[in-house]
ROZA-398458 format. One record per residue (C-alpha): x negated, y, z; residue number from 1; residue in three letters. Coordinates in nm, 3 decimals, m for minus. Example, Ala and Ser with C-alpha at 12.3 -4.5 7.8 and 13.67 -1.06 7.14 Angstrom:
ROZA-398458
+---------+---------+---------+------+------+
:      xx :      yy :      zz : resi : resn :
+---------+---------+---------+------+------+
:  m1.230 :  m0.450 :   0.780 :    1 :  Ala :
:  m1.367 :  m0.106 :   0.714 :    2 :  Ser :
+---------+---------+---------+------+------+
***
This chain:
ROZA-398458
+---------+---------+---------+------+------+
:      xx :      yy :      zz : resi : resn :
+---------+---------+---------+------+------+
:  10.782 : m19.978 :   5.153 :    1 :  Met :
:  10.513 : m19.856 :   5.391 :    2 :  Ser :
:  10.529 : m19.531 :   5.580 :    3 :  Lys :
:  10.236 : m19.395 :   5.382 :    4 :  Ile :
:  10.407 : m19.477 :   5.052 :    5 :  Ala :
:  10.729 : m19.315 :   5.175 :    6 :  Asp :
:  10.543 : m18.998 :   5.271 :    7 :  Lys :
:  10.354 : m18.991 :   4.939 :    8 :  Trp :
:  10.676 : m19.039 :   4.742 :    9 :  Lys :
:  10.815 : m18.719 :   4.895 :   10 :  Arg :
:  10.549 : m18.520 :   4.708 :   11 :  Phe :
:  10.679 : m18.634 :   4.369 :   12 :  Ser :
:  10.865 : m18.309 :   4.286 :   13 :  Pro :
:  10.566 : m18.091 :   4.380 :   14 :  Gln :
:  10.329 : m18.313 :   4.181 :   15 :  Leu :
:  10.560 : m18.279 :   3.880 :   16 :  Arg :
:  10.519 : m17.902 :   3.913 :   17 :  Ser :
:  10.141 : m17.941 :   3.939 :   18 :  Val :
:  10.137 : m18.161 :   3.627 :   19 :  Leu :
:  10.345 : m17.903 :   3.438 :   20 :  Arg :
:  10.128 : m17.610 :   3.548 :   21 :  Ile :
:   9.791 : m17.773 :   3.479 :   22 :  Leu :
:   9.898 : m17.927 :   3.147 :   23 :  Ala :
:  10.052 : m17.596 :   3.036 :   24 :  Ala :
:   9.736 : m17.404 :   3.122 :   25 :  Phe :
:   9.512 : m17.633 :   2.919 :   26 :  Thr :
:   9.771 : m17.647 :   2.639 :   27 :  Tyr :
:   9.776 : m17.267 :   2.617 :   28 :  Met :
:   9.403 : m17.260 :   2.552 :   29 :  Thr :
:   9.456 : m17.458 :   2.231 :   30 :  His :
:   9.689 : m17.181 :   2.116 :   31 :  Gly :
:   9.466 : m16.894 :   2.227 :   32 :  Thr :
:   9.176 : m17.054 :   2.041 :   33 :  Met :
:   9.387 : m17.055 :   1.725 :   34 :  Lys :
:   9.529 : m16.704 :   1.763 :   35 :  Leu :
:   9.257 : m16.509 :   1.941 :   36 :  Phe :
:   8.942 : m16.726 :   1.917 :   37 :  Ala :
:   8.949 : m16.732 :   2.299 :   38 :  Phe :
:   8.794 : m16.884 :   2.506 :   39 :  Pro :
:   8.611 : m16.992 :   2.192 :   40 :  Ala :
:   8.683 : m17.006 :   1.821 :   41 :  Ala :
:   8.832 : m17.330 :   1.686 :   42 :  Met :
:   8.536 : m17.353 :   1.453 :   43 :  Met :
:   8.204 : m17.173 :   1.511 :   44 :  Pro :
:   8.202 : m16.837 :   1.337 :   45 :  Gly :
:   8.578 : m16.841 :   1.275 :   46 :  Ala :
:   8.824 : m16.583 :   1.401 :   47 :  Gly :
:   9.195 : m16.628 :   1.456 :   48 :  Gly :
:   9.420 : m16.804 :   1.207 :   49 :  Val :
:   9.684 : m16.640 :   0.987 :   50 :  His :
:  10.009 : m16.616 :   1.185 :   51 :  Leu :
:  10.224 : m16.731 :   0.892 :   52 :  Leu :
:  10.025 : m17.050 :   0.842 :   53 :  Ser :
:  10.097 : m17.390 :   0.996 :   54 :  Glu :
:   9.808 : m17.340 :   1.239 :   55 :  Leu :
:   9.941 : m16.992 :   1.317 :   56 :  Gly :
:  10.282 : m17.132 :   1.407 :   57 :  Leu :
:  10.112 : m17.401 :   1.619 :   58 :  Ala :
:   9.909 : m17.130 :   1.793 :   59 :  Gly :
:  10.223 : m16.929 :   1.869 :   60 :  Ile :
:  10.406 : m17.234 :   2.007 :   61 :  Leu :
:  10.107 : m17.344 :   2.213 :   62 :  Glu :
:  10.026 : m17.000 :   2.353 :   63 :  Thr :
:  10.372 : m16.869 :   2.431 :   64 :  Phe :
:  10.545 : m17.203 :   2.485 :   65 :  Gly :
:  10.258 : m17.296 :   2.713 :   66 :  Gly :
:  10.304 : m16.969 :   2.904 :   67 :  Leu :
:  10.675 : m17.039 :   2.951 :   68 :  Leu :
:  10.594 : m17.389 :   3.078 :   69 :  Leu :
:  10.323 : m17.253 :   3.306 :   70 :  Leu :
:  10.585 : m17.028 :   3.464 :   71 :  Leu :
:  10.851 : m17.297 :   3.451 :   72 :  Gly :
:  11.092 : m17.075 :   3.257 :   73 :  Leu :
:  11.331 : m17.240 :   3.009 :   74 :  Phe :
:  11.131 : m17.553 :   3.092 :   75 :  Thr :
:  11.350 : m17.825 :   2.945 :   76 :  Arg :
:  11.416 : m17.681 :   2.596 :   77 :  Pro :
:  11.062 : m17.544 :   2.559 :   78 :  Val :
:  10.908 : m17.875 :   2.664 :   79 :  Ala :
:  11.130 : m18.058 :   2.415 :   80 :  Phe :
:  11.022 : m17.828 :   2.130 :   81 :  Ile :
:  10.655 : m17.865 :   2.223 :   82 :  Leu :
:  10.690 : m18.245 :   2.242 :   83 :  Ala :
:  10.819 : m18.228 :   1.885 :   84 :  Gly :
:  10.527 : m18.009 :   1.780 :   85 :  Glu :
:  10.284 : m18.262 :   1.924 :   86 :  Met :
:  10.465 : m18.553 :   1.753 :   87 :  Ala :
:  10.433 : m18.370 :   1.421 :   88 :  Val :
:  10.065 : m18.297 :   1.489 :   89 :  Ala :
:   9.999 : m18.660 :   1.575 :   90 :  Phe :
:  10.177 : m18.809 :   1.274 :   91 :  Phe :
:  10.062 : m18.543 :   1.028 :   92 :  Gln :
:   9.696 : m18.514 :   1.129 :   93 :  Val :
:   9.590 : m18.811 :   1.340 :   94 :  His :
:   9.804 : m19.111 :   1.247 :   95 :  Phe :
:   9.690 : m19.115 :   0.881 :   96 :  Pro :
:   9.332 : m19.159 :   1.010 :   97 :  Arg :
:   9.420 : m19.456 :   1.233 :   98 :  Ser :
:   9.706 : m19.612 :   1.427 :   99 :  Phe :
:   9.486 : m19.594 :   1.739 :  100 :  Trp :
:   9.472 : m19.247 :   1.903 :  101 :  Pro :
:   9.122 : m19.311 :   2.037 :  102 :  Val :
:   8.996 : m19.366 :   1.681 :  103 :  Ile :
:   9.200 : m19.091 :   1.512 :  104 :  Ser :
:   9.114 : m18.825 :   1.771 :  105 :  Gly :
:   9.483 : m18.793 :   1.856 :  106 :  Gly :
:   9.472 : m18.865 :   2.230 :  107 :  Glu :
:   9.558 : m18.509 :   2.328 :  108 :  Leu :
:   9.847 : m18.479 :   2.084 :  109 :  Ala :
:   9.974 : m18.819 :   2.198 :  110 :  Tyr :
:   9.949 : m18.737 :   2.570 :  111 :  Leu :
:  10.087 : m18.384 :   2.539 :  112 :  Tyr :
:  10.382 : m18.520 :   2.339 :  113 :  Cys :
:  10.479 : m18.760 :   2.616 :  114 :  Phe :
:  10.400 : m18.520 :   2.902 :  115 :  Ile :
:  10.629 : m18.259 :   2.745 :  116 :  Trp :
:  10.894 : m18.521 :   2.671 :  117 :  Leu :
:  10.887 : m18.626 :   3.037 :  118 :  Tyr :
:  10.904 : m18.263 :   3.157 :  119 :  Ile :
:  11.196 : m18.197 :   2.920 :  120 :  Ser :
:  11.388 : m18.479 :   3.087 :  121 :  Ala :
:  11.270 : m18.434 :   3.448 :  122 :  Ala :
:  11.258 : m18.055 :   3.465 :  123 :  Gly :
:  10.983 : m17.828 :   3.591 :  124 :  Gly :
:  10.995 : m17.920 :   3.957 :  125 :  Gly :
:  11.038 : m17.701 :   4.263 :  126 :  Pro :
:  10.754 : m17.464 :   4.178 :  127 :  Trp :
:  10.918 : m17.310 :   3.871 :  128 :  Ser :
:  11.109 : m16.997 :   3.780 :  129 :  Val :
:  11.396 : m17.220 :   3.665 :  130 :  Asp :
:  11.420 : m17.370 :   4.014 :  131 :  His :
:  11.414 : m17.025 :   4.178 :  132 :  Leu :
:  11.690 : m16.900 :   3.948 :  133 :  Leu :
:  11.900 : m17.211 :   4.014 :  134 :  Met :
:  11.864 : m17.168 :   4.391 :  135 :  Arg :
:  11.953 : m16.798 :   4.364 :  136 :  Arg :
:  12.266 : m16.879 :   4.160 :  137 :  Asn :
:  12.368 : m17.145 :   4.411 :  138 :  Glu :
:  12.333 : m16.896 :   4.700 :  139 :  Arg :
:  12.535 : m16.636 :   4.507 :  140 :  Met :
:  12.809 : m16.892 :   4.430 :  141 :  Asn :
:  12.819 : m17.009 :   4.793 :  142 :  Asp :
:  12.884 : m16.649 :   4.898 :  143 :  Gly :
:  13.202 : m16.630 :   4.684 :  144 :  Asn :
+---------+---------+---------+------+------+
***
């Protein structure tokens, strides 16, 4: 492997954090559109959805799960739950329209599902609250 490739490979953990942060930020906006009609309403002229509806539950998961992922707090279990939400969204809404995500409009659900599945397995990276808490616990245990 070349020296450049070796140097680039060292950034993998930080880039995982960047992927998590940027994906979580955009994911949250899907939830805030459902719950608060911010930054825009889901449909022109519409307000927020009813919290006890399926869209309301999706909005809660996307907004607050996205916030937890943005911070990197409880990253693995939250990412796993959100991957499941996106799998349900894909198969319930998009797959019946077409097997192909580009035709069914399911690209985002498809990509978010696999991004969150990856993050649930790989963790949030070094720029996460989980990582800070783990390092703090290690320092405290080393002091004993």
